[in-house]
N, C-alpha and C positions, 0 to 999 in steps of 0.2 A: 554469384561472383563469389572467386575462390583468395583466399591467401595465398599472397608472397612467404615462399617455405625459409627465408631469406627476412634474420629478426622470428620469427615465430618461435614460441614457444610450446612445448608438451606437458599438457597436465591427463591424467583418470578421474574421471571422475561414476565415480560409484558404477565402475565398474568399464566405466567408453572411457578414452580415447579420443583429447581435442586435442587444436591444435589453434591458439589464440598469437595476436599477437595486436600490443600497440603502435603509432605512429612514433615513429621518435626523436621528430622536430613537428611541430606544433604547426599548426597553420595558423591564422592573423590575426582571427579574433579568441584563439587557446593563448598563445602566447600574447594578449592580452589582457587575460583573463576576462574577455566580453563571455566564452560559454566554456565545457569542466572539456573532459580528459572524455576519450574514447579507445574503444579498444574492442577490434572482435575476435571472433571464434567459431572454429566452423570442426565443428568431424573430424577423423584423421585419415582416415578410410577412407570413409565414406563423404566426401561434399556435396552438398546440396545448401539446404537457405542462415547464409550468415549472420548471425548474434552480435548485433551490435549494443552495444553497453555503453550508455551516458553516464561514466559516475557521478560525487559531491566532488571531486576535491579537483583541485587547479592544474596542467601538464605539469610534468615535475621543471619542461625545458620552459619555461613561459620568461615575456623580456621584460617582464615585471618584477623577479624578484619573489615572488610571492612564494611559501613554501607550500609545498608539496605531499603530503604523501604516496609514496610507490606504490604501488597498485603488487598486490600480494596476490603467490596461489590461493590461497585461501579466499580474495574477495573472490579471486575470475569462480572459482569451485559452484561456491554462494552467489551468484551473477547462472551461471549457465543453470543450479536445482530449482534458483528461481521461473525464468528461464519456462527448463521446461515442463515445470508446475504452471504455466501460465498456457501453453503452447506452443514453444520453442520441438519440432522439426530438424533433427540440423541436418535428418539422412533425404530426405523430398527435397525436392526443384520448386524454386522460389522468389519472389524479393526478402533481401534482407529483412530479419524479423528483432524490432528494432524494443528498447530495452533500457525503462528512464530511471535513474534513479538517482536521480540530482538534484529533489526536492531541497537540499542543507545549500547547493550549492551560492557562492557571492563573490557577486561578480565586481570588477572593478570600476565597469563603465556604471 
């Protein structure tokens, strides 16, 4: 699975170039703040396994107007480092690698 290039951003972490993207419109459950914001990361030059990071914050475009902090490049960099330390190999093909950082998420449901 490769990320759509439109809307993706580049980030360099520890000398390696990645692309990351979060969905512009929330899914139904994200819109109702039943599930947290997720975003995807892949190696920029040799896309293989996609990293999917589940955050502890609501989607910024949720329908309930719940305050949401933006995902900063520093957050993405920290997520990439954590995933690499836990075995994510972005250049190798395979199923998406999931990193769950949603332990503090508070659902509206």
